[in-house]
N, C-alpha and C positions, 0 to 999 in steps of 0.2 A: 504494498501499498505504500503510493508517495506519503512523503510527509511524515510530522511527525515532532519532539522534541529533540534537540539537538544539542547537548554540551561540549564543554571547553575548558580551557583554560587561556586566558592569556597570553602573549610571549614570555609574561616575570611569575616566576611561582608566586611571588607575593601580590598579583590580582585576582581580585573574585571572580568566579564559576564566571563565564560565559554564557547564558543559556537562553536560545533563539527555537521561536517555532517556523520549520521552514517547508513548503509545499513544492519538490520536485519532483522529476523523475530519480529513479536509481542510477539510469544512466549521468544523468546531469550530476548529481551526487558524487560517485566515482569521480566522473571527471574533474571535478573542484578539488576529491579527497587526493588526484593524484599532478594537481596543479600544484596543489601545498606542497612540496617535494621541490619545485623547481626556484632555481633562484628569484632571487627580487624579482630581476628585469623582465622574465620571462612570464612572472606573475602578474606581472603591471599591465605586459602585452596581452595574455587573457584576459585578464580585467578588463580592456579595452576594448576587445572584441564582445565579450560579453555582451557592453553597455549599449554599444554599436548597434546590434543584434536589435537589442531589448528597445532601443529606440528607434530603430529602422519599422517594428513589427508594430511601433505606437502611432507613424505618420499615415495621414492617410492619402489615398493619393488622389493628383491633383492636375487637370486636363486644363488642356489651353483654349482659349479661346473658339480656336479651330477645331480641335477635336471633339468640342462640345460640338460644334455644326454637325460635324462626322457622325457622330452617335445619335442625334436627332435625326440626321439624313439616315442614315441604314434603317430605323427603328420605322421610320418613313413607310422605306421600301418593304421592310416587310410585312407590315401591318398593309401594304397593298398587294401583298402578293407577288409582288416584284423581285425574284429570287432566279439566278445564273441559269444558263439552260446548261445541259450537260457538254453540249457541242461549247460553248464558252467556257464553261471548268478544264475540259482538255486541255484547249488552246493554253490558256492561262498554266496550266499546268505544264504543258510544255515548254511555254517563254519562260520558267523559271529553273525548267532543265530537270524536270522530273517525270 
């Protein structure tokens, strides 16, 4: 089961025990455990990668005005049933080298 309570000591034996609740997959937990054994510069790189990945997943994709117009045109064509014929698609794929 992902998640649970994780407790450990800080870097100094005199520091209090650090406890926090985590909700992550076992694979992520194993990866983080493995990164703990790396030198500080590699740990920092791993941290930057994880933060970058997390930030990207929060971003909503944004379209340019031209892309929005293209989507609206495509929806209108689909609503009208205006689709490419088999012959048009075959020519398109041939043009693409497929």
